[in-house]
N, C-alpha and C positions, 0 to 999 in steps of 0.2 A: 671130208671136212678140210677146210683151208688151214694153212699153216698158222695164220694169226688166230683163228678161232681155237685151234688145238692148243696153242700156247696159252691162251686166255683160260681155257677150261682146265688145263694142266695146272696153271698157277693157282686157280681157285681151289682145286683139289688138294694142293700143297699148302694152302693158307697164304698164298701170295696174290691176293686180289689185285687186279690191274696189271699183272705181268703181260707184257706184249713185246714183240720184236721192235727194234728201233727202225728208223726210216730206211736203213740198208738191209733189213731182214735179220739182224743179229740179235741173239739172246745169249747171255753168258750166265752160267750157274756154277755154284761150287758145291761139291758133294764128296764126302770122304777124303778131304784133302786134295781133291783134284778139280781142275777147271774144265768144265764141259761147255764148249762153244757150239751153238747151233746157228747155221747161216743158210738162208735161202738165197740161192744164186740163180738169176733168171735163165742162164745158159744151161743149167744142170737140173734134170728132173729131181724132185724131192728136196731134201734138206741135207746139208753136209754137217755132220757131227764130228768134232775134234776134241780129243782129250789129251792134254799135255801129260807126258809120262816122266821125263827126266831131262836134266841138262848134264851132259858129260863134257867136262872142261876141255879135254883133248880128244880129237877124233880117234876112234877106235876101230881098227880094221876087223877085229873079231866081232864087235857089235854089228858093224855094217854087213859082214857075212851072214850073221844070224838074221838080220832084217831081210836080206835077199832070199834066204831059204824059207823064212816064215811067211813072207808076203804071198807067195803062191797059194799056200794052204789057207791063210787067212782070207784072201780074196775069194777063193773058190768055195770055202765052207762057211765063212762068216760074213762075207761081203764087206770086210774091213781091210785096211792096209796100214802098215807102219811106215813112218817117214822120219827123215832127219833134215832139219834146216841147216845146211852146211855153214852158213855165216854165224849161226849161234850155237850149233851143236845141240839143239833142243830136239828131243824125240817126241813123237805124238802118234796116237792111233786115230785114224780117220775112217768114217763110215758114211754111207749114204742111206738116208731113211726115206722111205716112200710114205710120207705123212698123209696123203690123200686117202689111203686105204686103212688108216688107223683111227681108232677112237682113243679116248684118254687112257683106258686100261692097256691097250696095245702099245701106245706110245710110252707109257710108264715101263712096260716090260722090255721094250726095245732099248730105252735109256739104261735100264738096270743091266741088261745083257752087255751093252757097250762098256759100262763102268766096271762090270765084273771082269771082262776081258782085259780092259786097261789095267786093272789091279794085277792080273797075272803077268802082263808084260812089264809093268813097272818092277815087280819082284825079280823077273828074269834079267832086266837091264841092270838092276841093282847088283846082281851077282857078277856082272861083267865089269862094272865100273862104279865107283862111289858117286852118289848124286850130289850135285852142287847145292849149297845152301841157297835158299830162296832169298831174294832181296828184302822181304819183309821179316826176316829172322826165322822163318820156318826151317827147322833142321832136317826136313825131308821125311821125318817119321809121320806116319798116319795115326791120328787119334782113333781110338776104337769108336766106331759108330756104325749103325746099320747101313748096309749097302743099298737096300731097296728104296724105291719111291713109293708113295709120296714121302718126302723127307722134310721135316720142319726146318732143318738147317740150311736148306737151299736159299741162296741169296741172289738177288738181281744185282749185277755189277754195272 
């Protein structure tokens, strides 16, 4: 199944008729207080999924050491990696999804797995350094909501 068709069927299953990637292959969703970005990049097979985890105002050597140690296990066992943008000190979890081999149910399960792992890493990063307040006034706390898809609170940004 193509990426565009999978996104359209996934959107329909979640009550978001007409969901589709923009002209650059980008789809952004919000679930459980997290932003999930899906991006189809021509040079990379599959789709790149990114979940923002935290912003840590000052660079933390202990968090960076944790990232280095965790990345090997994450990549080998989960196909994911943690990263930090040095200029913003924003941490994110990144995964590659082979969408051509998935149907809507498999895609739903893959997104849920990524979001679950992101929640675990956000909790761990929180233990190392306080999360910065988001610009929209979010205090960094996650409202109680189900983790799984389909999820009616998903929104197209």
